[in-house]
C-alpha positions, 0 to 999 in steps of 0.5 A: 501481453503479460503473462498472468499469474494466478494465486493458488492456495490448496485447502486441505484437512491439516490447515482448514479454510481459515488458515488457507484464507489467511495464507491467501491474503498474505500472498495477495498483499505480497504480490501487490494485488490490493495496492494495484486494485486500489491504484486502478479505482480511479484515474488521476491526471499526471498533473494531479498526481505531481501536485499531490506528490509535491504536497506530500514532499512538503508536509514530510519536510516540515514534519521532519524540521519540526521533529527536533524543535522544542518549544521555549518554556516560560 
């Protein structure tokens, strides 16, 4: 079992609630909490993940190939 890491942001009079909340959100982003939550929201079969990955690679390949292409003018 992995050790749980909790994010603690102290709220004091100098910073205020709004600034502490922004700090908490930045810390959550840096720890990858939101990314992990979105990843765990729905289960995808490994075959579907692989299919999506290959389709994304194909799309990137086409996009980079078309990036330097200029259409002939008439």
